[in-house]
C-alpha positions in Angstrom: 50.4 -11.3 23.3 48.2 -8.4 24.3 45.3 -7.0 22.4 46.0 -3.4 23.6 48.8 -1.7 25.5 48.0 1.7 26.8 50.8 4.2 27.1 49.8 7.3 29.2 49.5 9.0 32.5 48.3 7.6 35.8 46.9 10.1 38.4 44.9 10.5 41.5 41.8 12.5 40.7 40.3 14.7 43.4 36.7 15.8 42.4 35.7 19.1 44.2 32.0 20.0 43.9 32.1 23.8 44.0 28.5 24.3 42.8 28.2 27.9 41.5 30.4 29.5 44.2 33.4 30.0 41.9 31.5 30.5 38.7 31.3 33.8 36.9 29.0 34.3 34.0 31.0 34.9 30.8 30.3 37.5 28.1 28.4 36.2 25.0 30.3 33.6 23.0 33.0 33.2 25.6 33.9 30.5 28.0 32.9 30.7 31.7 35.4 31.8 34.3 36.5 30.4 37.7 37.2 33.1 40.2 38.9 32.4 43.5 38.8 35.4 45.9 42.1 35.9 47.7 42.1 35.3 51.5 38.7 33.6 51.5 37.9 30.1 52.8 35.4 28.5 50.5 33.2 25.7 51.7 32.5 23.1 49.0 29.7 20.6 49.1 31.5 17.4 48.3 35.0 15.9 47.7 35.7 12.5 46.0 38.9 10.6 45.3 39.5 8.3 42.3 42.2 7.0 40.0 42.5 8.8 36.7 44.9 9.7 33.9 44.4 9.0 30.2 46.6 5.9 30.3 44.7 4.1 33.1 41.3 5.3 32.0 41.6 3.7 28.6 43.3 0.6 30.0 40.4 -0.1 32.2 38.0 0.6 29.3 39.7 -2.0 27.1 39.8 -4.6 29.9 36.1 -4.3 30.6 35.4 -4.8 26.9 37.1 -8.1 27.2 40.6 -7.4 25.7 43.9 -8.6 27.1 45.2 -5.2 28.2 48.3 -3.8 29.7 49.3 -0.3 30.9 52.7 1.2 30.5 53.8 4.4 32.1 55.7 5.7 35.2 54.9 4.8 38.7 56.1 6.7 41.8 56.1 5.9 45.5 53.7 6.0 48.3 50.1 5.3 49.1 48.7 7.1 46.0 50.8 4.9 43.7 49.6 1.8 45.5 46.0 3.0 44.9 46.7 3.2 41.2 48.3 -0.3 41.1 45.4 -1.8 43.1 42.9 -0.3 40.7 44.6 -1.7 37.6 45.0 -5.2 39.2 41.4 -5.2 40.2 40.4 -4.4 36.6 42.7 -7.2 35.2 45.1 -4.8 33.6 48.7 -5.9 33.5 51.2 -3.2 34.8 54.3 -3.1 32.5 56.6 -1.1 34.8 60.2 -2.2 35.5 61.5 0.9 37.3 59.8 3.4 39.6 60.4 7.1 40.1 61.2 8.6 43.5 58.5 11.2 42.8 54.9 11.1 43.8 52.3 10.2 41.0 50.4 12.9 39.2 47.4 14.6 40.8 44.4 16.2 39.1 42.0 18.5 41.0 38.7 18.7 39.2 36.6 21.8 40.0 33.0 21.0 39.1 31.4 24.4 38.4 27.8 25.5 37.5 26.3 23.5 34.7 28.6 20.5 35.4 31.4 21.8 33.3 34.8 21.6 35.0 38.2 23.1 35.3 41.1 20.7 35.9 44.3 21.7 37.8 46.9 19.1 37.0 50.3 18.2 38.5 52.0 15.7 36.2 54.3 14.3 38.9 56.3 11.3 37.8 54.3 10.9 34.6 56.8 13.1 32.8 59.8 11.0 34.0 59.4 8.0 31.7 62.5 7.4 29.4 63.1 5.0 26.6 65.3 3.0 29.0 62.2 2.5 31.2 60.2 0.9 28.4 60.0 -2.9 28.7 60.6 -3.4 25.0 60.7 -7.2 25.3 57.1 -7.1 26.6 55.7 -4.9 23.7 53.9 -7.9 22.1 50.5 -6.5 21.1 48.1 -5.9 18.3 47.5 -2.2 19.2 49.2 0.5 21.3 46.9 3.3 22.5 48.7 6.6 23.3 47.0 9.2 25.4 48.6 12.6 25.7 52.0 13.0 27.3 54.2 16.0 27.8 57.9 17.1 27.6 60.4 14.2 28.1 57.6 11.6 28.3 56.3 12.8 24.9 59.7 12.0 23.3 59.6 8.6 24.8 56.1 8.1 23.4 57.4 9.0 20.0 60.1 6.3 20.3 57.4 3.7 21.3 55.4 4.6 18.3 58.4 4.4 15.9 59.1 0.9 17.4 55.4 0.0 16.8 55.6 1.1 13.2 58.8 -0.9 12.6 57.1 -4.0 14.1 53.8 -3.5 12.3 51.8 -2.7 15.5 48.8 -0.4 15.1 48.7 2.8 17.0 45.8 4.9 18.2 46.7 8.4 19.3 44.6 10.8 21.4 46.6 14.1 21.9 45.4 17.0 24.1 45.2 20.7 23.6 48.5 21.4 25.3 50.2 19.1 22.8 48.4 20.2 19.6 49.2 23.9 20.5 52.8 23.1 19.8 51.9 22.7 16.2 52.0 20.2 13.3 55.8 20.0 13.1 56.0 19.0 16.8 53.6 16.1 16.2 54.9 15.1 12.8 56.7 11.9 13.8 53.8 10.7 16.0 51.2 11.3 13.3 53.3 9.4 10.7 53.1 6.3 13.0 49.4 6.7 13.9 46.8 4.4 12.5 43.8 6.1 14.2 43.9 9.7 15.3 41.2 10.9 17.8 41.0 14.5 18.9 38.4 17.2 19.4 37.6 20.2 17.1 39.6 22.7 19.1 42.7 20.4 19.0 42.3 19.8 15.3 42.2 23.6 14.7 45.6 23.9 16.2 47.0 21.7 13.5 45.0 22.4 10.3 42.2 24.7 9.1 38.9 24.4 7.3 35.6 22.7 8.0 35.6 19.5 10.1 35.6 17.4 6.9 38.4 19.4 5.4 40.4 19.2 8.6 39.9 15.4 8.7 41.2 15.0 5.2 44.2 17.3 5.9 45.1 15.4 9.1 44.9 12.1 7.2 47.5 13.3 4.8 49.9 13.6 7.7 49.8 9.8 8.3 46.6 8.5 10.1 44.4 6.1 8.1 41.4 7.1 10.2 40.7 10.5 11.7 38.0 11.1 14.4 37.1 14.7 15.4 34.7 15.1 18.3 32.6 18.3 18.8 31.1 18.1 22.2 27.4 17.7 22.5 27.0 18.2 18.7 28.5 14.8 18.0 31.5 13.2 16.3 32.9 12.9 12.8 35.1 10.2 11.3 37.0 9.8 8.0 38.6 6.7 6.6 39.9 8.0 3.3 36.8 6.5 1.6 33.8 7.9 3.5 32.9 10.5 6.0 30.8 9.5 9.0 28.8 11.6 11.5 27.1 10.5 14.7 24.9 13.0 16.5 25.3 13.4 20.3 22.5 11.8 22.3 20.7 13.8 25.0 21.7 12.5 28.5 21.9 14.0 32.0 25.5 15.1 32.5 26.8 14.7 36.0 30.5 15.1 35.3 32.4 15.1 32.0 35.9 14.1 33.1 37.0 11.0 31.1 34.4 11.4 28.3 37.1 11.7 25.6 39.0 8.7 26.9 35.7 6.7 27.0 34.8 7.7 23.5 38.2 6.9 21.9 38.6 3.6 23.8 35.0 2.7 22.9 35.6 3.4 19.2 38.8 1.3 19.1 37.0 -1.5 21.0 34.2 -1.6 18.4 36.6 -1.3 15.5 38.8 -4.2 16.7 35.8 -6.4 17.4 33.9 -5.7 14.2 36.0 -3.8 11.7 33.0 -1.5 11.1 33.3 2.2 11.3 29.6 2.6 12.1 29.6 0.1 15.0 32.9 1.6 16.3 31.3 5.0 16.5 28.3 3.6 18.3 30.5 1.9 20.8 32.3 5.2 21.3 29.1 7.2 21.8 27.4 4.8 24.3 30.7 4.4 26.3 31.2 8.2 26.6 27.5 8.8 27.5 27.7 6.2 30.3 30.7 7.9 31.9 29.4 11.4 31.9 26.3 10.4 33.8 28.3 9.6 36.9 31.3 10.9 38.9 34.7 9.4 38.0 36.3 8.6 34.6 36.2 4.8 35.1 33.2 4.0 37.3 30.7 3.2 34.6 32.8 2.2 31.6 30.9 -0.5 29.7 31.4 -4.1 29.0 30.7 -5.3 25.4 27.4 -6.9 26.5 26.3 -3.6 28.2 27.3 -1.6 25.1 25.2 -3.8 22.8 22.3 -3.7 25.2 22.3 0.2 25.2 22.8 0.3 21.4 19.8 -2.0 21.1 17.6 0.3 23.2 18.8 3.6 21.6 18.8 4.4 17.9 22.3 5.8 17.5 22.1 6.9 13.9 25.2 7.2 11.7 25.3 9.4 8.6 27.7 8.0 6.0 28.7 9.6 2.7 31.4 9.0 0.1 34.3 11.4 -0.2 
């Protein structure tokens, strides 16, 4: 029996430090732009390689928190795939894969621009290939299934996994992404009905419902989730459990690279929630885990253990605002 099985992507991440060479200042109230001049050869200051993907990021996070953890997804062929497998084995994550694709694994190229924000170029590779026939159903013995964002054919397989979980009284945490929420509420309806905890950011929530953050949390809860978390960047994070609203303010830290922050927050929250059953402590776990990750390169490198999380919480006063509905 596992504590958590993570269903999601596995990629090789390539971090490219572009400095301000590709950054163009945006007009007021708009996002920045990356501009690549045709025909130029652009010298970058640094390139780093790591293992990424929402599925493996969260699996490593749960394992470091002391949970019996497995990862389920699609593996391909070649040296990059072996790098992914080696990473998971090193982190004591069980790999639940019976069949491999002939395709290469996914690749994400992270362009780190001025101000340490980033643009991500993603090739999904074999991550989109997973079918229900690839799912080792006999091994789905777990307390929780954590679903990171999947696309196309893999999304339909993820739906079937979550329907299986609901039938067998397995809790589900779901963390969609913007390219999924843009498809609308009807597209996600079956996933949301099976979801125990939904975690997404404000922009993603706005693709599904309207209103203030508190109003959006209530509306999303009506679609199925018992707990809804809406993050809002440096401002902080909101949570709703049908009885109370919670808010935790973002803590000032030096941001080196923000890839994996959402995965770290969501996995930190669920870790705290499983261990304590407390919404307040779960939010604190999420905050300190995400803040640890964004101070370094790589989505996994400084994910916290339970002991480390408590030590940071003891030093920092992570205040939670709680109010009745």
